C-alpha positions in Angstrom: 92.6 111.8 100.7 91.8 110.4 97.2 89.2 107.8 96.5 90.1 104.4 95.1 87.9 103.3 92.3 87.5 99.5 92.1 86.8 98.3 88.6 83.9 95.9 88.8 84.1 92.3 87.5 81.3 90.3 86.0 80.9 86.6 85.3 80.1 87.1 81.6 79.4 89.8 79.0 75.6 89.6 79.5 75.9 90.3 83.2 78.2 93.2 82.5 75.7 94.7 80.1 72.7 94.3 82.3 74.3 95.2 85.6 76.9 97.7 84.4 75.9 99.3 81.1 72.1 99.6 81.3 72.1 101.4 84.7 74.9 103.7 83.4 72.9 104.5 80.3 69.8 105.1 82.4 71.6 107.6 84.6 73.4 109.2 81.7 71.2 109.0 78.6 73.3 111.5 76.6 76.6 109.5 77.0 77.8 107.9 73.8 80.8 106.3 75.4 81.3 104.6 78.8 83.5 107.5 80.0 81.0 110.1 78.9 83.5 111.8 76.5 82.9 112.5 72.9 86.4 112.1 71.5 89.9 110.9 72.4 91.3 107.6 73.6 92.0 106.6 77.1 94.0 103.9 79.0 91.2 103.6 81.6 89.0 100.6 81.8 85.4 100.4 83.0 84.9 96.8 83.8 86.1 93.2 83.6 84.1 90.2 82.4 84.9 86.6 81.7 84.6 85.0 78.2 86.0 81.7 76.9 87.8 81.0 80.1 89.7 84.4 80.1 89.3 87.7 81.8 88.6 90.7 79.6 88.8 94.4 80.3 86.5 96.9 78.6 88.0 100.2 77.6 86.3 103.3 79.0 86.2 104.8 75.4 84.0 101.9 74.2 80.8 103.1 72.6 77.6 102.1 74.3 75.8 101.3 71.0 78.5 98.7 70.2 78.0 97.2 73.6 74.3 96.8 72.8 75.2 95.1 69.5 77.5 92.7 71.4 74.7 92.0 73.9 72.3 91.2 71.1 74.9 88.9 69.6 75.3 87.2 73.0 71.6 86.5 73.1 71.7 85.0 69.6 74.9 82.9 70.0 77.1 81.2 72.6 80.1 82.6 70.8 79.4 86.2 69.9 83.0 87.3 69.7 86.1 86.5 67.7 89.4 86.5 69.7 92.2 88.2 67.7 95.8 89.0 68.4 97.1 92.5 68.7 99.4 93.9 66.1 102.5 93.2 68.2 101.2 89.6 68.9 101.7 90.3 72.7 98.0 90.5 73.6 94.5 89.7 72.5 91.3 91.6 71.9 87.7 90.8 71.1 85.7 91.7 68.0 81.9 91.3 67.6 81.3 88.6 65.0 80.1 90.1 61.7 81.1 93.7 62.6 83.2 95.8 60.2 86.9 96.1 60.9 87.1 99.9 60.5 85.5 102.2 63.0 84.7 99.4 65.5 84.5 101.6 68.6 84.5 98.3 70.7 87.7 98.1 72.9 87.9 94.9 74.8 91.3 93.4 75.7 92.6 90.3 77.4 93.3 91.2 81.0 95.5 88.1 81.5 
């Protein structure tokens, strides 16, 4: 019988980082990404959190150092993210304010 993995949900990004990312990084100090891989994309998601009245899903291929940058931005501002539309205009994603567009390695999409 297979196990069913339930994706955790957090009330905000800070709670996700403190309760989800930090313990993961402590248990797996060599991991660069949430999924533990070095390369490649995935359609898997690691967690959900709420921001600006919407539910967001965090891609498993998101880099942990970018999550730390986002956490630091959350501590400095009530609005650490910019909500942008996907290329096809059918969805939304988050960017960390002030981060370069290329090589972002931060994959957070609207779960709505």
